[in-house]
N, C-alpha and C positions, 0 to 999 in steps of 0.2 A: 383372534386374528392369527394368521399364519406369519411366520417370520422368514419365508423364503425370499431371497434376494438374488437377482440376476443382473448381469451386465450385458447389454446388447448394443452393438454398433457404437460403443463408446459412451452410451448413456446408461446411467444408473437407474434401473427399473426395479422397484421394490414392491413386493406384495403387501408387506405390512410396515415397512419403514424404508426410507431412502433419504436423499439429501436434497434440500431445496434452499440453495444458498447463494450468497454474493457478499458479497461482502455486505458553523454554517455560516453585528456587522454594521456597517454604515450604509446609508442610502447612497444612491448614485450621486456622484459629485463631479463637477467640472473643475479641473485643476489648471489655473492660468499660469503655468510655468513659463510659457512663451506666448507671444501674440503672433498668430499666423498671418502672413501677408495675404495668402489665399489658402484657406484650409478647405480644399476641395476634394472630391472623391478621387480625382486623378492623381492626387499627391500623397494623401495620408493613407495609412492602412489601419483598419480596425479589426481587432481580433476579440473573440469571446470564448469563454469556457463555462460549462455548467454541468454539474452532476445532477441529473434529473430525478434521481431516487427511484429505486425499484418498487417502493411502496409497502415494505414490510420490514420487521425486525428479524432478520434471518438468524441472528445470534441465538435467539430463543430455541430454534430448532436444533442448532448445533450443540446446545447444552442439554439436550434430552438424555435422561439416564437409562431409559428403556425404549424398546421398539414401539410399544403401544403409546408411550408418552410422546415420542417423535411424531407419530401420526396425528395425535390430538393437537400438538403445537403447530404442525404444518397446516392442519385444517384451519386453525385460528389465524395463522399468518396469511393464508390464501384469502380468508375473509377480509383481512386488513388491506391486501392488494386491491380488492374490489372496493373497499370503503374509501381508500385514498384516491380513487376515481381518476386514473390517468387521462382518459379522454377530456375531462374538464381541466385538469392541470396542464395538459398540452396546450390548451387555449391560453391559459395564463402565461405559460412559458413563451408562447409565440408573441403575445402582446408585449412582453418585456424585451424580447429579441428584436421585435419590429421597431422599438424605440431607438435602437442602436444601429440596426441594419449593418451588422458586421460583414466585412468581405469574406471572412472565413470564421467558422465556429467549430469548436470541439465539444462534443457532448459525451458524457459518461453515464453508465448504468442504463443504457438503452435496452431494457429488458424485452425479451420476446417470450410471452407466456402461451403455452399450448396445453390442451387438455385431451384426455381420452377416457372413454367409458370403462375401458379395461386397464387397470393399473399395471398389468403385466406387459402391455404393448407400448412402444414409444408413442408419445402423444404427438399428434399432427394437426389437430383442430386449433386454429389461432383464436385465442381469447383476447390478447392485447399485444399489438406490435408497436412498442413505444416510438420507434424510429418513424414508422409510417404515420403515426398519429401526429408527431411533431411536424413532419413535412406537410401533411394535409392542413394542419392548423396555420402554418405559415402561409400557405397558398391561399387559404380562406381570407387572409389579411392582405392579399395582393403582393406577397413576397415569394419570389421563385428561387428556392435553394435546391441544389442537387446533392445527392449523397455521393461524395467523391471517394471515400475510403471507409471501410468498416472492418473492425476486428471482432470476431466472436470468440468468447473465452469459455467460461464455465458453462457446461450443458448437462443439467442434472434433472432427474425426475423423482417425484415423491408421491406416494398415495395419500389421498385425503378422504375424509368421510363425506360422502355426497348425500347420505340419507340413511334410512333404516328399512329393513324388509319387514314383512308381516310378522315375523317372529321377534322383531326387535333387534336383530343383528345388524351391524353397520354395513352399508354398501360402500365399497371403495371405488374411487375413480383416480385417474392419474393427472397430476399437474407437472408440467415440464417447464423449467426456467432456463433460459439461455441468456447469458449476459453479453455485453459488448459496448464498444465505443465507436464513434463515427466522426468523420470530418465532413462538415457541410460547407459548400461553396456557393456563394451567390451567383446567379445565372450569368451575370455580366463579367465575371472574373474567370479568365482562362486558367486552366490547370493541367498538369501532366503528372506522370509518374506516381499514380496511387500505389501505396504500399501498406502492408499491415503485418503484424506478427504477434506471437504469444511468448511471454517470458518463460524461460526454462525454470526459474525459481518459482515455487508454488507452495501453498499451504496444504498440508495433508490433514484430512479430517476423517474420523471413523464414527459411523452411526450404524447401529444394528449389525455390527461385525463387518461392514463394508467400508473399505478405505478408498477415498477418492481425493482429487485435488481441486482446490479453488484456484482458478487461473486468472491472470491479468494480462493485458496486452497494450498495443499501441497501433496507431494508424497515422499515415502522413501523406501529403501531396506537395507538389511544387506549384505554388500559385503566383501568378503575375499580377501585381498591383502597382499602378503608377510607373510602369516600365521596369520595375524591380522584381526579380524572382525570389520568392521567399520559400524556404522549406518550412512547412507548417506541420506540427506534430501534436497529437493528442494522446494522453495516456491516463491510466487509472492504476495506481500502485496499491499493493496490499495494505491492510490496515495497521494501525499503530500497535495492536495487540500481538502482531507477528513482525516485530521490527527487523529481525534477522532476514526474513523473506523479503521485506520491503527494501532493505539495503542491497540485497543481492540483485533485485530487479533494477534498482537505481544504477548499479554498476553495469548491468546489461544495457540499459538505456544510454548511458554515457558512452559506452564502447560503441554502440550502434551509430552514434552521432559524432564520434570523435574526429573522423576525417572530413566532416562536412565543413566546407569553407564558405558556403553561401549564407546570406542572412537567414537566421533560424528563429522561428517563434514556436516555443514549446509550451503547451498548455495542459491543464488537467487537474485532477484530484490527486495530490501527492501524499495525502494522509500524514503530513509532517508539519506540526504547528510551528509557525514562524516566531511566535512569542514565548511559548513555554511557560505560561502562567501555571498550568497543570503539568508537572513533570511527566506524568504518564502519557501525555500526548506529544512529547518531544521525541523525535527520532533523528538520526544523523543525516537523513536525506536532504533536508533544506540546505544545510551547510555544505553538503557535497555538491549540490547544484551550483551554489555560489563559487565554491572553490574551483569548479570546472569552467568558470568563465561566463556563467549565465547570469544576466541581470534580472533582478526581481523588479519588473516594471511598475509594481505598485509603490515601491518605496523610493525609487530613484527618479530624479533627484529630490530629496528633502520633502517627501510627502508624509504628512503626519497622521492622516486619517487611518484608523485601525484596519478597516477593510475586512472585518470578520465575516466568515462565510459558512460556518457550521456550528451547531446543527439545530434544526427545529425538532420538536417532539415527533416521535414515530408516527403518530396519527395525524400530524400536520394541522391540528386544531388548536394549538396554543394561541391565546389571544395576543400575546406580545412575543416578539422575536426572542429566541433563546440562544442566539449565536454567541459563542465564547472562544472561538479559535479561528485561525486563518490557515487553511490547508489547501486552498485552491489557488493556483498561480498561473500567471502568464509570464514566462521567462523568455528572454531574448539573448541572442548571441550573434556575433559577426554582423551586426547592423552597421550601416555606414556611420562613420564617426560624426557625432553631433546629432544623431537621431534622438528626438525627445518625445516623451509621452505628453500629449497636449490635452487629452481627456481620458479619464479613467474613473471607474466607479463600480460599486457593487450593485447588482440588479436583482430584482425579485425579493427584496427584503422589507418592503413597505407594506403596511396593512392593506393598502389599496391594490396591491398586486395579487391578493388572494382571489380564489374562485367565489362564485355566488354563494356557495355553501360554507365558505370560511376556510377552505383548505389553502395552505401556503403552496406556491407552485412546486416546491421541492423541499427536502430537508436541508439542502444547501442553497446558498445564493450563487448567482452567476457573477463572473468578473468580466468587464469589458475594458479594453485599452485602445486608444487611438494614438498611433505613432506617426510623427512627421519627420521625414528625412531632412538633412541640413540644406541650407540655401533657400528654404521656403518659409522661414520664420525670422522674426526679429525680436530682440529683447523688448519688454514692455517699457 
């Protein structure tokens, strides 16, 4: 195999090596903190976050020692993307989301996979569009959600082995992976000011002599629910293995929102374990969020359920959930004094949430919280 590598239009296109990268609990529970006088759609606001899982263990490709090994590993992981069957998982995700009918949802790792017969050319043939598949699955269940804001981050292409020729030599094809996050808004919820961005801080990776960046981003909208305008933000921060990059991204995020005075709901995969049972999964990010005035809606006030959200096995076929950390959060700031979470839960963590073939909906669970402003509830 040749080791020629080129960069075209910001996309890493490799003849023999490239980069194909991206970077989980309790069951749903109702928490009777307060008794709502009228817990209606017009009064409460329900938010949801879910990392839907790109479908492969990209870390294996990043650890390749040679160009040829990278191609072999990328080929295996492309097979895993197909085996983890996002079209079926999108249906499972949609069923769980439909049970909550959030006003606004933030989804992470919404991969866009494209292929090309020629690995030297940017791939344009869509194999899987995770965002479109989720939207279609929601609509198939009678739920109309719109894509209000999207950030597209890492955009990298890698050659994979598509077969062998008559002489037994491998035939290479290109697989292009584009990562991203999105804000989904229910059709009856008005919104304005869609925004998105990519963090300056990023993880540098080098494979086959080519150095590139793994990027993360954020998206936001201003959504009006019950007469209140909320700034809703979704993000996905760098992993725990690059804590310095993650902390730098956290600083960027906090600076971005520092001047925001409106009620803010900030959701996403922060890759910072709230419990720290395993010290390698602890980063400063979680405490930074609390110090900046963001309430962790899962624990306030006095919620004792663990709320574990990560992670299932990479193939999603483990018989029992293997969640052992809480890294997915719904933070809130500037809410009207007295606003309380009246329902919150982990979603997608029960065996009954799996697909017909036994796949978990994602390697993460989702988190959903319903918040009720003051004056609309009474103590039980």
